N, C-alpha and C positions, 0 to 999 in steps of 0.2 A: 467480540472484538470487531471493529469496523475496518474498512479499507484505510481510512485516515490514521487510525491507531497502528495498523500494520505498517503503513509508510513511515510513521514517526518512530517506529521501533528499528528501522533500518539504520545501520551505522553511517556516519558521514561519508565514508569511502564508497558507499553504495548509493550516493545521492542520484546518480543517473537512473537507478532502478526505481526510485520514487517517482521521477518524472515519467519514465516509460510506463510504469504501472497505470498511471492516470490516462496516458494517451492510448494505450492498447485496449483499455476497457471502454473506449468511446470512439470506435472506428465506424464511420458512416456507411461503409460497404457491407456491414454485418447487422443483422437484426439483434435486438436485445437478447432473444433466446439463443442465437448463435454465440454472442459474446459471453453470456453468463453460463451457458452450458459448457462452452470450451474452458472457461475459467475454472469452473467447478471440477470438471473431469481432469484437467491438468494439475490442479492443486492436489487432488487425491493422488495422482500419479507422482507428484513431486514429494509427497509424504511428510510434509511439515504440518503439525497439528494447528499451529497458530494461523498459518496461511489457509488451511482447509476451513477452519472455523470462521475466519473473516470473509472468505469468498462465499461460503455456504450461507452466512447471514445476509450478505448483500444479494446473493442470487435468490433467496427466498422472497425478497421484496420486488424482484424484477421478472421472474418467470414462474410458471405454475408448477404444481407438485409432480405432474406427469413428466415434464421436461427435466426437473431436478432428479427424479428417479432414473430417467433415461441417461442423463449425464453420468450418474453414478454407475449405471450398468455399463456404459462405454468404458469407463475407467477400469472397472472390474474385469471385463472381458479382455480388454487390451492388455491388462496386467498379465493375464495368462497367455493370450495369443502372441504377444510380442516376444515373450521368452521362447515359446515353442517354435514359432516361425523364424525367429532370428537364428535359432540353432539349426533348423532345417536349411536355411539359406547359407549359413557359414560352414556347415559340416562338409568335410571332404567326401563323405559317403553319399553318393548320388541316389541310392535307394530311398533315403528319407524323403526325397522330393516327391516320390510316387506313392508313398505309404499313406494310408488313411490316418488322419490325426486322431479320430475317436474321442475328441473333446466336445463336451456339450457346449453349444453356443446359441441356444434358443433365444437368448436376450437380444441377439442381433436383429431379429425380426419382430419380437413381441414387446418392444420397448414403448410403443405408443407415441413416440416423437415423430416429427417430420423426418423423412428418410435422408434428405440432404443434411439437415442439422446433425443427426446421429453420425453420419459419415464424417462430417467435419470434426466432431468431437473425437471420433476414433482416430482420425488422421493426426490430430494434435497430440493425443496421448501416445500414438505410435512414434511421433517425433521425439517426445520426451524420453521414451524407452529405447529409442534407437533401432527400431526394426525396419530395415530397408524393404523387406518383402511386404510388410504390412503398409508401409508408407506408399509403396507403389500401387498396391491393391486399393487402398482407400482414396488415393489421389485419382486413380482411374474412375472410381465410382462417383466422386464429387463432381468431376468434370462431366461425366455421363448424365448426372442429375442437374446440370446447368450452372455449377459454380464457376466463378471467374478466377483467374490467376490472382487477382487482388484479394479475393476472399480467402483463398488458400494461404496466401502470404500473411494475411491478417490473423488467422487462427494460429499459424505457426509462431507469429510474433507474440501472441498471448501466451502460448506454451513456453516460449523462450524466457519471457520476462517473469512469469510466475515461477518457473523452475529456478531462475537466478535469484529471485526474492527468497524462495525457500532455502536455497543454499547459503545465501548471505546471512539469513537469520540463524541457521544452524551453526554456521561458522562463528558468528558473533557470540552466540550462547556458549559454544565450546571454548572460546577465548575469554569468556567472562566480560564481554563488552556490553 
């Protein structure tokens, strides 16, 4: 499935998403690797197979295999970390904040992608998964690595649109539209 096929599958009430999908995937303040790595990582986080397939097919034409694997790694690790650290952040038991997580996260350093790009992808997935503690941590890292506020906003917009497209397609399927 292509991005165009994906857009045409959206119901008419989601036409703004069609337009937004095109615009967020062509933001001049981001490199192609940043755009497509963010798109792939957030599509995986949004969990819609049609969206994942369309984004993965397009990403394969835009970025190399190392970055594709790293984007998948960001999605996988944030899927785990966002749950754990969101719990730590929200729990009324203060002791959890000082306890060692004990979760393997070797992929955070052994991914092979540019450090800024990987942090942007992790930030975007953390936004999808709603982990404030992870958002704060990854936002700090991207700024430390030289990202601009516009770049951060751009990856979060990609995350927002891809998540909304995933939800709209799931909703349409459930409603038989």
